[in-house]
Biopython code that builds the backbone (N, CA, C, O; Angstrom):
import numpy as np
from Bio.PDB.StructureBuilder import StructureBuilder

atoms = [
    (1, "MET", "N", (0.762, -0.849, 0.112)),
    (1, "MET", "CA", (-0.265, 0.233, -0.301)),
    (1, "MET", "C", (0.767, 1.527, -0.637)),
    (1, "MET", "O", (1.995, 1.546, -0.541)),
    (2, "THR", "N", (0.451, 1.898, -0.784)),
    (2, "THR", "CA", (1.325, 3.372, -0.666)),
    (2, "THR", "C", (0.987, 4.585, 0.176)),
    (2, "THR", "O", (-0.198, 4.685, 0.495)),
    (3, "ALA", "N", (1.847, 5.550, 0.603)),
    (3, "ALA", "CA", (1.029, 6.590, 0.928)),
    (3, "ALA", "C", (0.659, 7.749, 0.374)),
    (3, "ALA", "O", (1.242, 8.454, -0.450)),
    (4, "ALA", "N", (-0.655, 7.906, 1.059)),
    (4, "ALA", "CA", (-1.415, 8.726, 0.266)),
    (4, "ALA", "C", (-0.063, 10.365, 0.301)),
    (4, "ALA", "O", (0.930, 10.667, 0.963)),
    (5, "LYS", "N", (-0.511, 10.709, -0.338)),
    (5, "LYS", "CA", (0.229, 12.373, -0.802)),
    (5, "LYS", "C", (-0.477, 13.411, -0.135)),
    (5, "LYS", "O", (-1.707, 13.454, -0.112)),
    (6, "LYS", "N", (0.414, 14.423, 0.520)),
    (6, "LYS", "CA", (-0.245, 15.436, 1.426)),
    (6, "LYS", "C", (-0.150, 16.247, 0.069)),
    (6, "LYS", "O", (0.701, 16.165, -0.817)),
    (7, "PRO", "N", (-1.634, 17.314, 0.194)),
    (7, "PRO", "CA", (-1.927, 18.179, -0.674)),
    (7, "PRO", "C", (-1.042, 19.126, -0.526)),
    (7, "PRO", "O", (-0.513, 19.250, 0.578)),
    (8, "THR", "N", (-0.634, 20.123, -1.753)),
    (8, "THR", "CA", (0.838, 21.607, -1.760)),
    (8, "THR", "C", (-0.173, 21.949, -1.105)),
    (8, "THR", "O", (-1.320, 21.505, -1.054)),
    (9, "THR", "N", (0.543, 23.089, -0.419)),
    (9, "THR", "CA", (-0.195, 24.013, 0.458)),
    (9, "THR", "C", (-0.134, 25.450, -0.385)),
    (9, "THR", "O", (1.021, 25.612, -0.777)),
    (10, "ARG", "N", (-0.823, 26.317, -0.706)),
    (10, "ARG", "CA", (-0.686, 27.405, -1.557)),
    (10, "ARG", "C", (-0.017, 28.384, -0.790)),
    (10, "ARG", "O", (-0.274, 28.587, 0.397)),
    (11, "ARG", "N", (1.209, 29.262, -1.722)),
    (11, "ARG", "CA", (1.904, 29.905, -0.959)),
    (11, "ARG", "C", (1.433, 31.464, -0.855)),
    (11, "ARG", "O", (1.828, 31.883, -1.944)),
    (12, "ARG", "N", (0.842, 32.542, -0.215)),
    (12, "ARG", "CA", (0.044, 33.649, -0.517)),
    (12, "ARG", "C", (1.583, 34.748, -1.229)),
    (12, "ARG", "O", (2.779, 34.622, -0.963)),
    (13, "LYS", "N", (1.151, 35.382, -1.817)),
    (13, "LYS", "CA", (2.161, 36.448, -2.554)),
    (13, "LYS", "C", (1.536, 37.735, -1.963)),
    (13, "LYS", "O", (0.374, 38.121, -2.095)),
    (14, "THR", "N", (2.602, 38.347, -1.251)),
    (14, "THR", "CA", (2.483, 40.116, -0.920)),
    (14, "THR", "C", (2.082, 40.410, -2.199)),
    (14, "THR", "O", (2.432, 39.904, -3.266)),
    (15, "ALA", "N", (0.807, 41.856, -1.807)),
    (15, "ALA", "CA", (0.714, 42.537, -2.947)),
    (15, "ALA", "C", (1.615, 43.488, -2.844)),
    (15, "ALA", "O", (2.001, 43.903, -1.751)),
    (16, "ALA", "N", (2.149, 44.044, -4.268)),
    (16, "ALA", "CA", (3.342, 44.928, -4.143)),
    (16, "ALA", "C", (2.758, 46.260, -3.261)),
    (16, "ALA", "O", (1.621, 46.294, -2.791)),
    (17, "ALA", "N", (3.628, 47.207, -3.148)),
    (17, "ALA", "CA", (2.202, 47.951, -2.443)),
    (17, "ALA", "C", (2.410, 49.078, -3.414)),
    (17, "ALA", "O", (3.533, 49.382, -3.817)),
    (18, "LYS", "N", (1.192, 49.758, -3.825)),
    (18, "LYS", "CA", (1.070, 50.438, -5.221)),
    (18, "LYS", "C", (1.345, 52.145, -4.575)),
    (18, "LYS", "O", (1.039, 52.603, -3.474)),
    (19, "PRO", "N", (1.961, 52.735, -5.622)),
    (19, "PRO", "CA", (2.368, 54.137, -5.505)),
    (19, "PRO", "C", (1.169, 55.270, -5.106)),
    (19, "PRO", "O", (0.009, 54.884, -5.248)),
    (20, "GLU", "N", (1.305, 56.105, -4.808)),
    (20, "GLU", "CA", (0.704, 57.159, -4.223)),
    (20, "GLU", "C", (0.121, 58.026, -5.432)),
    (20, "GLU", "O", (0.928, 58.657, -6.115)),
    (21, "PRO", "N", (-1.388, 58.094, -5.762)),
    (21, "PRO", "CA", (-1.409, 58.902, -7.150)),
    (21, "PRO", "C", (-1.125, 60.233, -7.172)),
    (21, "PRO", "O", (-1.570, 60.856, -6.208)),
    (22, "ALA", "N", (-0.387, 60.988, -8.159)),
    (22, "ALA", "CA", (-0.241, 62.614, -7.926)),
    (22, "ALA", "C", (-1.737, 63.180, -7.655)),
    (22, "ALA", "O", (-2.786, 62.579, -7.886)),
    (23, "PRO", "N", (-1.591, 64.416, -7.138)),
    (23, "PRO", "CA", (-2.601, 65.206, -7.167)),
    (23, "PRO", "C", (-2.938, 65.921, -8.733)),
    (23, "PRO", "O", (-2.048, 66.017, -9.578)),
    (24, "CYS", "N", (-4.298, 66.382, -8.967)),
    (24, "CYS", "CA", (-4.691, 66.680, -10.030)),
    (24, "CYS", "C", (-4.108, 68.147, -10.066)),
    (24, "CYS", "O", (-4.121, 68.924, -9.111)),
    (25, "ARG", "N", (-3.485, 68.454, -11.585)),
    (25, "ARG", "CA", (-2.870, 69.511, -11.412)),
    (25, "ARG", "C", (-4.012, 71.110, -11.141)),
    (25, "ARG", "O", (-3.464, 72.043, -10.554)),
    (26, "THR", "N", (-5.317, 71.277, -11.531)),
    (26, "THR", "CA", (-6.351, 71.811, -11.741)),
    (26, "THR", "C", (-6.914, 72.408, -10.556)),
    (26, "THR", "O", (-7.255, 73.580, -10.397)),
    (27, "CYS", "N", (-6.972, 71.347, -9.662)),
    (27, "CYS", "CA", (-7.690, 71.937, -8.300)),
    (27, "CYS", "C", (-6.801, 71.549, -7.030)),
    (27, "CYS", "O", (-7.161, 71.674, -5.859)),
    (28, "LYS", "N", (-5.444, 71.002, -7.525)),
    (28, "LYS", "CA", (-4.639, 70.600, -7.014)),
    (28, "LYS", "C", (-4.615, 69.826, -5.349)),
    (28, "LYS", "O", (-4.001, 70.131, -4.327)),
    (29, "GLY", "N", (-5.786, 68.484, -5.730)),
    (29, "GLY", "CA", (-5.834, 67.706, -4.949)),
    (29, "GLY", "C", (-7.311, 67.846, -4.190)),
    (29, "GLY", "O", (-7.799, 66.815, -3.727)),
    (30, "SER", "N", (-8.038, 69.123, -4.053)),
    (30, "SER", "CA", (-9.086, 69.105, -3.460)),
    (30, "SER", "C", (-10.216, 68.641, -4.369)),
    (30, "SER", "O", (-11.122, 68.139, -3.704)),
    (31, "GLY", "N", (-10.369, 68.647, -5.224)),
    (31, "GLY", "CA", (-12.211, 68.075, -5.665)),
    (31, "GLY", "C", (-12.490, 69.251, -6.252)),
    (31, "GLY", "O", (-12.494, 69.016, -7.460)),
    (32, "GLU", "N", (-12.749, 70.494, -6.050)),
    (32, "GLU", "CA", (-13.113, 71.134, -6.272)),
    (32, "GLU", "C", (-12.345, 72.726, -6.882)),
    (32, "GLU", "O", (-11.155, 72.939, -6.646)),
    (33, "VAL", "N", (-12.985, 73.486, -7.468)),
    (33, "VAL", "CA", (-12.323, 74.549, -8.405)),
    (33, "VAL", "C", (-13.536, 75.643, -8.613)),
    (33, "VAL", "O", (-14.642, 75.422, -9.107)),
    (34, "SER", "N", (-12.973, 77.006, -8.048)),
    (34, "SER", "CA", (-13.667, 78.661, -7.828)),
    (34, "SER", "C", (-13.473, 78.688, -9.045)),
    (34, "SER", "O", (-12.511, 78.431, -9.769)),
    (35, "ARG", "N", (-15.384, 79.323, -9.329)),
    (35, "ARG", "CA", (-15.374, 80.187, -11.001)),
    (35, "ARG", "C", (-15.973, 81.160, -10.533)),
    (35, "ARG", "O", (-16.764, 81.173, -9.589)),
    (36, "THR", "N", (-15.549, 82.173, -11.304)),
    (36, "THR", "CA", (-16.102, 83.638, -11.150)),
    (36, "THR", "C", (-17.723, 83.771, -11.790)),
    (36, "THR", "O", (-17.967, 83.748, -12.996)),
    (37, "VAL", "N", (-18.657, 83.901, -10.806)),
    (37, "VAL", "CA", (-20.194, 84.234, -11.143)),
    (37, "VAL", "C", (-20.161, 85.609, -12.035)),
    (37, "VAL", "O", (-19.850, 86.562, -11.322)),
    (38, "ARG", "N", (-20.334, 85.874, -13.033)),
    (38, "ARG", "CA", (-20.791, 87.290, -13.432)),
    (38, "ARG", "C", (-22.170, 87.755, -13.937)),
    (38, "ARG", "O", (-22.455, 87.091, -14.933)),
    (39, "VAL", "N", (-23.125, 88.636, -13.632)),
    (39, "VAL", "CA", (-24.147, 88.974, -13.690)),
    (39, "VAL", "C", (-24.157, 90.137, -14.530)),
    (39, "VAL", "O", (-23.284, 91.004, -14.570)),
    (40, "GLY", "N", (-25.472, 90.069, -15.358)),
    (40, "GLY", "CA", (-25.638, 91.505, -16.230)),
    (40, "GLY", "C", (-25.436, 91.699, -17.679)),
    (40, "GLY", "O", (-25.040, 90.705, -18.288)),
    (41, "ARG", "N", (-25.675, 93.024, -18.502)),
    (41, "ARG", "CA", (-25.199, 92.631, -19.211)),
    (41, "ARG", "C", (-23.581, 93.476, -19.356)),
    (41, "ARG", "O", (-22.582, 93.025, -19.917)),
    (42, "LYS", "N", (-23.680, 94.383, -18.884)),
    (42, "LYS", "CA", (-21.511, 94.184, -18.616)),
    (42, "LYS", "C", (-20.881, 93.101, -18.129)),
    (42, "LYS", "O", (-19.660, 93.074, -18.286)),
    (43, "GLN", "N", (-21.605, 91.844, -17.360)),
    (43, "GLN", "CA", (-20.776, 90.618, -17.253)),
    (43, "GLN", "C", (-19.635, 91.343, -15.906)),
    (43, "GLN", "O", (-18.416, 91.466, -15.788)),
    (44, "ARG", "N", (-21.085, 91.761, -14.900)),
    (44, "ARG", "CA", (-19.771, 92.195, -14.012)),
    (44, "ARG", "C", (-19.469, 91.264, -12.471)),
    (44, "ARG", "O", (-20.380, 91.229, -11.644)),
    (45, "ALA", "N", (-18.531, 90.751, -12.267)),
    (45, "ALA", "CA", (-18.207, 89.461, -11.373)),
    (45, "ALA", "C", (-18.602, 90.353, -9.865)),
    (45, "ALA", "O", (-18.250, 91.450, -9.432)),
    (46, "VAL", "N", (-19.602, 89.154, -9.294)),
    (46, "VAL", "CA", (-20.184, 89.181, -8.649)),
    (46, "VAL", "C", (-19.923, 88.407, -7.062)),
    (46, "VAL", "O", (-20.535, 88.554, -6.004)),
    (47, "GLY", "N", (-18.871, 87.631, -7.382)),
    (47, "GLY", "CA", (-18.813, 86.504, -6.735)),
    (47, "GLY", "C", (-17.629, 85.039, -6.975)),
    (47, "GLY", "O", (-16.592, 85.093, -7.637)),
    (48, "GLN", "N", (-17.883, 84.448, -6.616)),
    (48, "GLN", "CA", (-17.400, 83.095, -6.772)),
    (48, "GLN", "C", (-18.203, 81.891, -6.165)),
    (48, "GLN", "O", (-18.987, 81.938, -5.217)),
    (49, "GLN", "N", (-17.778, 80.622, -7.041)),
    (49, "GLN", "CA", (-18.631, 79.827, -6.724)),
    (49, "GLN", "C", (-18.021, 78.463, -7.236)),
    (49, "GLN", "O", (-17.529, 78.165, -8.324)),
    (50, "THR", "N", (-18.217, 77.753, -6.105)),
    (50, "THR", "CA", (-17.259, 76.530, -6.174)),
    (50, "THR", "C", (-17.938, 75.215, -7.168)),
    (50, "THR", "O", (-19.128, 74.953, -6.991)),
    (51, "GLY", "N", (-17.216, 74.487, -8.107)),
    (51, "GLY", "CA", (-17.658, 73.412, -8.283)),
    (51, "GLY", "C", (-16.958, 72.112, -8.970)),
    (51, "GLY", "O", (-15.829, 72.507, -9.261)),
    (52, "LEU", "N", (-17.056, 71.045, -9.284)),
    (52, "LEU", "CA", (-16.713, 70.104, -9.148)),
    (52, "LEU", "C", (-15.623, 70.053, -10.236)),
    (52, "LEU", "O", (-15.468, 70.854, -11.157)),
    (53, "CYS", "N", (-15.016, 69.135, -9.996)),
    (53, "CYS", "CA", (-13.529, 69.271, -10.627)),
    (53, "CYS", "C", (-13.690, 69.030, -12.258)),
    (53, "CYS", "O", (-14.766, 68.432, -12.236)),
    (54, "LEU", "N", (-13.461, 69.075, -13.145)),
    (54, "LEU", "CA", (-13.838, 68.141, -14.547)),
    (54, "LEU", "C", (-12.490, 67.485, -14.494)),
    (54, "LEU", "O", (-12.440, 66.280, -14.738)),
    (55, "ALA", "N", (-11.550, 68.046, -14.246)),
    (55, "ALA", "CA", (-10.403, 66.911, -14.891)),
    (55, "ALA", "C", (-10.316, 65.793, -14.336)),
    (55, "ALA", "O", (-10.016, 64.735, -14.889)),
    (56, "CYS", "N", (-10.595, 65.979, -13.118)),
    (56, "CYS", "CA", (-10.577, 64.965, -12.288)),
    (56, "CYS", "C", (-11.904, 64.165, -11.620)),
    (56, "CYS", "O", (-11.928, 63.103, -10.997)),
    (57, "LEU", "N", (-13.125, 65.186, -12.031)),
    (57, "LEU", "CA", (-13.895, 64.133, -11.568)),
    (57, "LEU", "C", (-14.122, 64.084, -10.113)),
    (57, "LEU", "O", (-14.836, 63.217, -9.610)),
    (58, "GLY", "N", (-13.331, 65.303, -9.199)),
    (58, "GLY", "CA", (-13.917, 65.122, -7.995)),
    (58, "GLY", "C", (-12.809, 64.672, -7.306)),
    (58, "GLY", "O", (-12.568, 65.499, -6.427)),
    (59, "SER", "N", (-12.056, 63.803, -7.280)),
    (59, "SER", "CA", (-11.135, 62.652, -6.641)),
    (59, "SER", "C", (-10.320, 63.242, -6.350)),
    (59, "SER", "O", (-10.052, 63.108, -5.156)),
    (60, "GLY", "N", (-9.382, 64.261, -7.159)),
    (60, "GLY", "CA", (-8.504, 64.874, -6.559)),
    (60, "GLY", "C", (-7.011, 64.071, -6.872)),
    (60, "GLY", "O", (-5.896, 64.533, -6.629)),
    (61, "GLU", "N", (-7.291, 62.859, -7.426)),
    (61, "GLU", "CA", (-6.128, 62.656, -7.941)),
    (61, "GLU", "C", (-6.056, 62.897, -9.592)),
    (61, "GLU", "O", (-7.092, 63.264, -10.148)),
    (62, "ALA", "N", (-4.879, 62.700, -10.360)),
    (62, "ALA", "CA", (-4.446, 62.801, -11.920)),
    (62, "ALA", "C", (-4.892, 61.469, -12.520)),
    (62, "ALA", "O", (-4.731, 60.388, -11.953)),
    (63, "THR", "N", (-5.343, 61.599, -13.455)),
    (63, "THR", "CA", (-5.931, 60.575, -14.076)),
    (63, "THR", "C", (-5.183, 60.524, -15.656)),
    (63, "THR", "O", (-5.739, 60.158, -16.692)),
    (64, "ASP", "N", (-3.798, 60.989, -15.512)),
    (64, "ASP", "CA", (-2.958, 60.848, -16.367)),
    (64, "ASP", "C", (-3.344, 61.548, -17.754)),
    (64, "ASP", "O", (-2.576, 61.483, -18.714)),
]
sb = StructureBuilder()
sb.init_structure("model")
sb.init_model(0)
sb.init_chain("A")
sb.init_seg("    ")
for serial, (resi, resn, name, xyz) in enumerate(atoms, 1):
    if name == "N":
        sb.init_residue(resn, " ", resi, " ")
    sb.init_atom(name, np.array(xyz, "f"), 0.0, 1.0, " ", f" {name:<3s}", serial, name[0])
structure = sb.get_structure()
């Protein structure tokens, strides 16, 4: 009678460390940008409004 073979154990591979993504150049990593609000026929500036950064879609990370 032959001896039964032991099942081989799988060795876990450690995941490589992912590099930290670079911050977005447009919003400097905040995810928001400020735009001037203009009103009237002469288009005078009355203030600023924040909105979502279109370059990174609000994540703050550069997408290359």
